[in-house]
N, C-alpha and C positions, 0 to 999 in steps of 0.2 A: 848693569845689574838693576833690576826693578826694586824700588824702595817699597817697603811694606806700608800699608795703611795702619793707623793706630787708633784704637777705640779705648777710651779710658772711662771706667765706671768708678766714680767717687761717691761714697755714702757718708753719712754724718753720725758720729757718736756710736759706732759699732764696736762692741767689745771684742777684742782679738782673741780672748781666751775661749770664745765660742767657735774658733776656727783652729783647732789643734793640728789638723791636717786636712785642709778644706773644711767645709761646714760640719759642725757636730752632727752625728748620725740622727739625732732626734729632731733636728730642724727640718721643716717642710720647705725645701728650697731646691726643686729639681733642676732649675737652670744653673744655679751656682754650683750644684754638685757636678753637673756635667762639665761645666767650665773647669772646676777643680781637677777633674780627671785628666785633662789635657794641659794642665798648668804646672809651672814651678811654683810650689806653695811655700811661703815663708811663715813658719810657725811662731817666730819671735821677732815680729816687726814692731817698731816703736814709732810713735809720733815724735816730731821734734819739739812739740809743745802741746800739752793737753788742753787746748782751747781752739775754737774754730779758726779765727782769722790768723793768728800766728802759726798754727799748724798747717794751714793751707798755703800761706805765703812761703813757708819753708818747703813744702811739697813742690811748689812751682819753681822755686829758685834753686833748691838744693843747698840752702843755707839756714843756719839757726837764727832765731829771733834777734840775738845780739848783733848779728850782721845785717839783717834786713831792716831792723828798727820796728818791725811789726810785733810789739810786745803784748798787745791785748786786742780786744775786739773793736777798738776805736782808734787804732794806730795806723797812720797812713802807710800804704804800700807804695813806695816811690816808683815813678814811671821809669827811672833809670836802671832799675834792677832787672837784669836779664832773666827770663823764665824759659821753661821748656817750649812754650809757645813761640817765643822770640827765636830760639835756636832752631826749631824745626821750620819756622817760616823762612828764615834766612837760607835754609837748606832746600827750599822749594816746595814746602808743604802748604796746603790749605789748613788753616787752624780755626776751629770753631768751638764755642762753648754753649751748651744748653744746661742752664741750672745755676746752682749756688756756687760762689767762690768767696764770698764775704770780703771783697775788695773794699778797702776804706780809702776814700780820696776821690778826686775828680777823674782819674783814669780808671775806667771800669772795663778795660779790655786787656791790658798787660800782655800784649803780643797776639791775642786772638784777633783774627781778621774779621770774624763775625760772632755776634752773640745773639742767641735766639730768644732769651727770656731776660726779664729783670732779675734782681736778686731777691731773696726772701727776707734779708735783714738790711738795716739801714747802713749806708756807706759813709756817714758823717762821724764827727767826733763826740757824739752825744753819750756814748757808753764808756767814756774815759774814766778809769779809776784814779784815785788820788792818794799816793803814799803819804802825803802830809796829814791825812786824816785816817790813821789806822783804826780799823773797826767800823768805819762808816758803812752803812748798808743803804744802797739806793734802790728803794723798793720797786720803782716803776720799770726797772730793767734787770735787776738781779734775779737769779733763780730763787724759787722758794719751793716748799714741799707740796704746794698745791698740785704740782704735776703728778705727784704720787697719790694724794687723797682723791684727786679727780680722775683717776685712770678708768678707762672703760671703752665703750663702743660708740661709734658715730659713723654715719654714712659719708659725711663731708666735714672737713676741718680746714683751717688755714693751711696746714702743711700738706694734707692730702690734695687739696686744690693745686698747690704748687707743684708737687711731684707728678700729678697727672699731666700738668702742662709741660713739665720737663720731658717726660717720656713721649708725649705727643709730638713735640717739636723735634726731638731726637730721631724718631721714626721717620718723620717727613724728610729730615735732612739726610738720613741714610739712603732713602729712595732717590733724592736729588743727586747725591754723590754717586750712587750706583748707575744712574742713567748717563753718566760720563760727560756732562756738559763742560767739565774742567778736567784736563788730562793730568793735573798735578796729583801726587799722592796726598792723602789727607790725614789729619789728626782731629778727631772729634772727642771732646770731653763732655761726658754726661754726668752731672753732679746733683745728686738728690739730697734732700734735707732729712729724710727718715734714716734710721729709726730714732733720731733725736726726739727727746720729750717735747711736748706733753705725750703721755702714754695713752694714746687713743687710737683705736684700730677699727677697720671695717669688719662687719660681722662675719663675712666669708672667711677671713683670715683668723679672726678671734676664735672661731669654732674649731680651727685646726688644733688648738692647744687645750681643749677641754680636759683631756686626761694627761697633760704634760707632767712629768715627774720632776721638773726643774723650776717650779714656781716659787721656791724659797732658795735663797743663796746658800752656798755651802758653808760660808762663815757668817754666823748670825751677828746681831748688833753687839757692839762694844760700847760700854757706857762712856759718856762724854769725858769724864775725868780720866779715863784710861786711854783715851785717844792721844796720838802724838800731836804736838802743837799745831802743825799745819792742818791736820784733819779737824781739829777743834775750830780753826778759822773757817774751814769749809762749812762745818755745821752752822756756825754763826752767820756766815754770808747767806746760807740757805734758809735762815729764819726758822730753825728747827723747833724752837720753843713755842712757836705759835701753832704747831700742828701736833696732833696725837695720832701717830701712825699705828695701824693695826696689821696683823698678819694678812688680813684680807686685802688691805691696800697694797702691800708688798706683792702679793700673788697676782692681783689684777694688773699692777704696773708691769711686772715681768711678762705676764701673759700678753699684754698689749704690745710690749717691746718685741717679743718673739713673733707676734702676728705681723708687725710692721716689717720685720725681716722677710717674712713670706710675701708681703705686699711688694717690697722692693724686688724680690725675686721675680714676681710676675711682670713688673715693669721692665726689668732687665731682659726677661724673656721676650717681650715685645720688640725691643731694639735688636736683640740677636736674631729674631725671626726675620726682621727686615733685612739685616745684614746677609742672612742666608738666602733670602729671596732675590737679592740682587747679585748673588754669586760672588760675594766679597769675603766670605769667611776665611778661605784658605790663605789669602794674602793680607790678613789683618792681624796685627798684634793686639791682644786684649789684656788690659790691666784692670784689676779690681782692688780697691784700697779704700780705707777710711781716714778721716782726719784725726780722730782720737777715739777713745772708748767711752764706757759708761760703767760706773761701779755697780749699778743695779741692786743696791741694797746691801751688798757685801760689807760687813763691819758696821752697818747702819749708814753707809755713805751712798750718795747718789750722784749722778751726772759725772763731771770730769774734774779738772783743775788739780789733779793729784798725779804723782809719779807711781802710785800703786798700780799693779798690773791691769786691773779692770779698766782703769782710766787711760793708761799710757800705751797699752798694747793694742795694735790694730791688725786686722786681716790684710794680707796682700797676696795676690796670685797673679802670675803673668803667663799667658799662653802665647808663645812665640816660637817660630821655627828654630831659632838659635838657642833655645833653652829647653832642656829635656823635662818632661813631666816628672814630678817627684817632690819629696819633702826636703827643705833646707832648714836645719835647726839652728844655725848660727844667727845671733842677733843682727838685725839690719834696721834701717831707718827709712821713714818716708822721704828724707832728704836725698836718698839714693835714687828716687824715681827720676829726677831730671837727668842725671848722667846716664841712667839705664835706657831711657827712651831715646836719647841722642845716640847712644851706642847701637841700639837696635836699628836706628834709622840711617846709620852710616855716617853720622856727623863726627868730625875729628874730635877725639877726646882732648887733644892739646888745646883746641879752641875753647872747650868747655871748662877745663881744669881751673883756670883763674877765677871762674865765677861760681864755683860750687865747692863745698867741703864734703859732699856726698861721693859715693863710689858706685860705679856701674855694677849691677848685680848679674850681668850676663855671664861672667865667668863662673858664678855659683851655680847657674843653671847648666853649666857644662862640667860640673864636678869639682871645681876648685874649692879650696877651703878659705875661710876668712877669720882673721884673728883680731881685726881692728875693733876697738870698743865703740859703743853707740852713745851719743850724747843727747841730753834733753835739757830744755830750759823752761822756766815758767816765771812770769813777772806781771800777772794780771790780777783780777779780783780774787779775794780771799788770801792774797799774799801781801805782806807788808815790806818785803824786800825780795830781790830776785832769788830764785831757787835753781839749782843745777843738779843733774844726775848723770851718772856714768854707768852703763851696763857693759861689763867685761867678763866674758865667759859665764860662769854661774853666778857672778856677783853683781850686785847693784848698790852703788853708793849715792845717797842723796845728801845734799849739803845746802844749808842756808845759814847766813851769819846769825840769824835770830834763834836758831834751833840747834839741839844736839844732832850730830851726824846720825844717819841711818845706814846700816849695812845689812843686806839680806843675801843669803845664799838661796837662789831660786831653785836649784836642783833639790835641795833638802827641805826647803820651806817655801813652796810655791805660793802660799797665801800670805807670805811676808808678815808672819806673826812674831818672829823672834829677831829683835834688833841686836846684831852682833858687833856693833861698832866698838864696844868696850870689852869685848871678849878677848882675853889674852891669847887664846888660840888663833885669833884672827889678826893679830898685830901686824904681821907681815903684809897681809892683804890690805889692811887699812893704810899702812905706810905707802904701799905701792899706788893704790888708787887715789889716796889723798894727795900724793905728789903730782899725779897726773891731773887731778882737778885743779890744783894750785897753778900748774903750768898752763892749763887751758884757759882759765878764767881769772880775771881781776874783778872780784865781786864788788869791791868798792866803786870801781869805774863803771861797772854794769849798773849798779844802783843809781849812780849819779846821772847816767844817760837816760834811764827810765824816768827818773823824777823830772829831768829837764823836758823830756818829751811830753809827759803828762801835763806839766805846767803850761807849756806852749799851747797845747791842744785845748785845754780848758778855757784859755783866754780867747782863742780863735773861735771856738764853738759859741761862746757867749756873745761875741761880737756879731757873728754871722746870723744869729737868730734874731737880731734886732733889725727893724725896718724890713726892706724887701728881702724875701727868702728864696734863694735859688738852689734847690737840692741837687745833689750829685747822683741821684738814683738813675740807673741806666734805663733809657726809654727805648725798648726795641721797636724798630720801625719796619713795617711791611711795605714793599714796593708793589702796591696793588696794580699798577699799570704794567707790571711785568709778570703777573700771575695768570694762570689759566689761558684764556683766549682774548687778545686785544687786536684792534684793527691795524696796528703796525706790524702784525705777525702774519705769516702765511699759514693758514689752518692745516694744510696738508703736511707741511714740514713740522709744525708744532706737534700734531698728533703722533707722528712717527717718532719724533725725538723724545717725547715724554713717555713712550711705551717701553717697558722692559719686562721680559726679553722681547726683542723684536722678531717678527716673522714666525711666531709660533701660534 
């Protein structure tokens, strides 16, 4: 049996509520819309942790941060943790990454045989939060509301430059794979940094949303005093008191965010066109997913770091021969990606099971039902102790030892405005989910592990910045002596081998 190729598109900070059944109808995304039409679409997919590095490590390993130790954006991703790239590589796949994965530590591959770009963010311990200093705000790397007040139009930015490069290398790699120099099946991960803030977009995409009816959030600002304790911590971490946000700022930020979704669509279209050009589309599984969402001004909140739907929900679509196109409404997680990819590639689930707590989603694409709850964790900036969440059916329970419990019924209250944790009518639900949370997590041990990790990393980072500095940044190398035409090659053979299709 021929194993399918696998093409993964990962994006950054894309709000899953904008993908209720594929992309919302008002988004200008023709390529994603076409992909959605032939995909199993997961309307209620959740990140394992609403922050880049922990969410991505969970996506790759199929494990929560409490298992990976990747608690925050400066926590080391251990080389000994098996990822989908390791599993597929063992099964005979070529594995390649173009773009961001926010690996922290000296290992910048984690099972990828080849990496085409460096990362957009630093791989060292410099962004380590410190639970010993609750309320400390580290201005040089924490988010602030300048991303909102500075929203607008630009032809080039740091992030546009990066994603242009990611797409360019991905297209080149698709052509190389299609020309068949290596007979192995392949897995290519193309990971963009948009639509992550800052909210700045190119004019051609900005203009698409001149008359958009969605430039203000459905739920307006909630005053600081009426926010839940964790949302207040997010406000403080984002330095909200130093900025005076206007409706115009909100509208421009959301417009740029939507514009950057369209920008991503154009880049994804370039890669898909290359895939079609080398006649690989029919034998390629295509996955589209994000690491976490963005609150986009709902309730006055921005960015991520929250278990609220805008931050925690992500889009996920899978186009695969073994999965029928259609909508799956059961809650799932991006920790399910690793076992799902392995299942689609024919890798033994018995081999994968010990290394993941995720579940294969292939049966859901064949009509099966799923009842298992979805778990989330957060232990990074704006938290003073680990937070956990369980989504089960219509219900979501959020727990932190510092805060009152939160219980929401998402069927009746999709904007999570009514906390029913103390509602007598919900006592049975609270008892059931509370018992499951207690059985899953030892929050005191979780807290101790996070604090120990932070303290170790803060010492190591300070030491490594003294004297000679040897960064862990990935340095992509080009083998110039193996490109185009060189004198150890036969020109006749080369020209024929590099042509696709041949003989036409």
